[in-house]
Backbone as ProteinMPNN parsed JSONL, in Angstrom:
{"seq_chain_A": "MMMTKREIRRRIKLYKELIKFCQRAKINECKKAINIWYWKQKVENLSALLSDKNNNKKSA", "coords_chain_A": {"N_chain_A": [[0.844, -1.177, 0.0], [0.73, 2.064, -0.997], [1.553, 5.093, 0.495], [0.987, 8.569, 0.865], [3.115, 11.356, 1.727], [1.721, 13.018, 3.44], [-0.241, 11.289, 4.498], [1.412, 9.515, 5.874], [2.563, 11.208, 7.799], [0.242, 11.876, 9.232], [-0.454, 9.37, 10.278], [1.77, 8.888, 11.937], [1.406, 10.929, 13.803], [-1.047, 10.093, 14.916], [-0.27, 7.622, 16.061], [1.548, 8.519, 17.966], [-0.187, 9.863, 19.659], [-1.622, 7.663, 20.588], [0.398, 6.406, 22.038], [0.745, 8.249, 24.114], [-1.78, 8.003, 25.282], [-1.691, 5.325, 26.143], [0.297, 5.533, 28.08], [-0.994, 6.996, 30.045], [-3.059, 5.352, 30.7], [-4.844, 3.171, 32.917], [-3.843, 0.361, 33.21], [-2.558, -3.003, 33.348], [0.904, -3.058, 34.051], [2.676, -4.528, 32.47], [1.214, -5.027, 30.108], [0.867, -2.397, 29.361], [3.51, -1.611, 28.796], [4.068, -3.287, 26.628], [2.177, -2.378, 24.734], [3.016, 0.293, 24.39], [5.595, -0.134, 23.38], [4.914, -1.407, 20.963], [3.526, 0.626, 19.51], [5.552, 2.524, 19.338], [7.363, 1.184, 17.691], [5.89, 1.156, 15.338], [5.845, 3.911, 14.779], [8.595, 4.367, 14.364], [9.034, 2.781, 12.069], [7.383, 4.073, 10.177], [8.568, 6.596, 10.188], [11.05, 6.014, 9.115], [10.24, 5.236, 6.565], [9.212, 7.646, 5.658], [11.538, 9.239, 5.634], [12.962, 7.863, 3.679], [11.369, 8.406, 1.456], [11.795, 11.158, 1.281], [14.552, 11.178, 0.742], [14.633, 9.878, -1.732], [13.298, 11.708, -3.341], [15.073, 13.859, -3.31], [17.288, 12.794, -4.616], [16.37, 12.347, -7.163]], "CA_chain_A": [[0.0, 0.0, 0.0], [1.504, 3.289, -1.077], [0.983, 6.206, 1.258], [1.609, 9.858, 0.604], [3.801, 11.923, 2.893], [0.689, 13.539, 4.343], [-0.824, 10.143, 5.209], [2.423, 8.999, 6.801], [2.646, 12.143, 8.93], [-0.978, 11.729, 10.029], [-0.353, 8.115, 11.032], [2.758, 9.092, 12.997], [0.743, 11.748, 14.826], [-2.025, 9.232, 15.582], [0.431, 6.641, 16.889], [2.101, 9.225, 19.124], [-1.312, 10.079, 20.57], [-1.895, 6.373, 21.217], [1.446, 6.187, 23.034], [0.396, 9.085, 25.271], [-2.946, 7.393, 25.908], [-1.24, 4.113, 26.842], [1.067, 5.93, 29.261], [-1.936, 7.468, 31.063], [-4.079, 4.335, 30.97], [-4.707, 2.398, 34.148], [-3.855, -1.054, 32.864], [-1.419, -3.782, 33.807], [2.168, -2.448, 33.609], [3.248, -5.337, 31.399], [0.442, -4.721, 28.9], [1.166, -1.007, 29.018], [4.838, -1.592, 28.183], [3.962, -3.929, 25.313], [1.449, -1.46, 23.854], [3.876, 1.444, 24.083], [6.656, -0.63, 22.496], [4.304, -1.669, 19.659], [3.253, 1.876, 18.801], [6.836, 3.163, 19.028], [7.899, 0.497, 16.516], [5.133, 1.655, 14.188], [6.323, 5.269, 14.504], [9.93, 4.247, 13.784], [8.913, 2.266, 10.701], [6.836, 5.125, 9.308], [9.565, 7.66, 10.093], [12.045, 5.539, 8.159], [9.606, 5.307, 5.252], [9.127, 9.064, 5.3], [12.873, 9.722, 5.288], [13.288, 7.259, 2.385], [10.657, 9.172, 0.424], [12.492, 12.44, 1.146], [15.835, 10.933, 0.09], [14.373, 9.552, -3.128], [12.92, 12.937, -4.021], [16.268, 14.69, -3.454], [18.214, 12.183, -5.562], [15.776, 12.314, -8.51]], "C_chain_A": [[0.89, 1.241, 0.0], [0.786, 4.397, -0.315], [1.718, 7.475, 0.88], [2.304, 10.342, 1.874], [2.798, 12.426, 3.923], [0.073, 12.404, 5.159], [0.15, 9.583, 6.232], [2.52, 9.899, 8.022], [1.421, 12.04, 9.837], [-0.937, 10.468, 10.873], [0.623, 8.255, 12.19], [2.132, 9.874, 14.142], [-0.261, 10.914, 15.618], [-1.33, 8.255, 16.527], [1.054, 7.295, 18.119], [1.01, 9.537, 20.143], [-1.668, 8.78, 21.296], [-0.854, 6.039, 22.28], [1.128, 6.992, 24.291], [-0.784, 8.483, 26.032], [-2.545, 6.154, 26.716], [-0.484, 4.472, 28.121], [0.145, 6.381, 30.389], [-2.914, 6.397, 31.505], [-3.775, 3.573, 32.258], [-4.887, 0.921, 33.819], [-2.607, -1.707, 33.44], [-0.124, -3.201, 33.221], [2.805, -3.215, 32.445], [2.536, -5.049, 30.074], [0.744, -3.31, 28.419], [2.501, -0.922, 28.279], [4.808, -2.193, 26.778], [3.263, -2.999, 24.316], [2.321, -0.287, 23.431], [4.985, 1.027, 23.126], [6.106, -0.819, 21.082], [4.104, -0.377, 18.875], [4.545, 2.622, 18.468], [7.493, 2.511, 17.816], [7.199, 0.975, 15.249], [5.627, 3.048, 13.782], [7.697, 5.213, 13.845], [9.874, 3.773, 12.338], [8.401, 3.337, 9.748], [7.818, 6.281, 9.148], [10.652, 7.282, 9.089], [11.493, 5.613, 6.739], [9.543, 6.743, 4.766], [10.495, 9.6, 4.901], [13.342, 9.117, 3.963], [12.618, 8.022, 1.254], [11.353, 10.505, 0.194], [13.822, 12.258, 0.427], [15.661, 10.619, -1.38], [14.043, 10.798, -3.936], [14.152, 13.802, -4.278], [17.202, 14.125, -4.515], [17.688, 12.183, -6.998], [15.98, 13.61, -9.245]], "O_chain_A": [[1.706, 1.431, 0.903], [-0.418, 4.604, -0.464], [2.919, 7.458, 0.608], [2.097, 9.795, 2.957], [3.003, 12.278, 5.128], [-0.114, 12.537, 6.369], [-0.25, 9.218, 7.338], [2.555, 9.414, 9.153], [1.541, 12.108, 11.061], [-1.333, 10.479, 12.039], [0.345, 7.799, 13.298], [2.305, 9.525, 15.309], [-0.323, 11.011, 16.843], [-1.759, 8.083, 17.668], [1.087, 6.694, 19.193], [1.25, 9.483, 21.349], [-1.98, 8.799, 22.487], [-1.187, 5.453, 23.31], [1.229, 6.476, 25.404], [-0.793, 8.454, 27.263], [-3.009, 5.963, 27.84], [-0.614, 3.782, 29.133], [0.459, 6.177, 31.562], [-3.532, 6.515, 32.563], [-2.62, 3.364, 32.629], [-5.922, 0.318, 34.103], [-1.716, -1.031, 33.955], [-0.066, -2.889, 32.031], [3.399, -2.616, 31.549], [3.182, -4.853, 29.045], [0.863, -3.063, 27.219], [2.609, -0.243, 27.258], [5.439, -1.676, 25.856], [3.715, -2.855, 23.18], [2.359, 0.079, 22.256], [5.286, 1.743, 22.171], [6.756, -0.435, 20.109], [4.473, -0.298, 17.703], [4.628, 3.281, 17.431], [8.111, 3.196, 17.002], [7.836, 1.175, 14.215], [5.804, 3.332, 12.597], [7.946, 5.929, 12.875], [10.583, 4.299, 11.48], [8.92, 3.492, 8.643], [7.891, 6.883, 8.076], [11.114, 8.119, 8.313], [12.203, 6.009, 5.814], [9.792, 7.019, 3.592], [10.603, 10.343, 3.926], [14.044, 9.781, 3.2], [13.229, 8.259, 0.212], [11.492, 10.944, -0.947], [14.192, 13.085, -0.406], [16.469, 11.054, -2.2], [14.463, 10.926, -5.086], [14.269, 14.412, -5.341], [17.844, 14.885, -5.241], [18.462, 12.036, -7.943], [15.544, 13.747, -10.388]]}, "name": "protein", "num_of_chains": 1, "seq": "MMMTKREIRRRIKLYKELIKFCQRAKINECKKAINIWYWKQKVENLSALLSDKNNNKKSA"}
């Protein structure tokens, strides 16, 4: 699935909000840690994709 830069940025913003929500949530600490780790991985993957798109544009 190809995403535009705008879609990627929106997803990153959403995932960061989910991380904040997980940090405030009153759930088991283990589940909280797993959820936060999961969303941070998603943010890292999308950030890498976004930087690849920027690098491809500069080299073209």
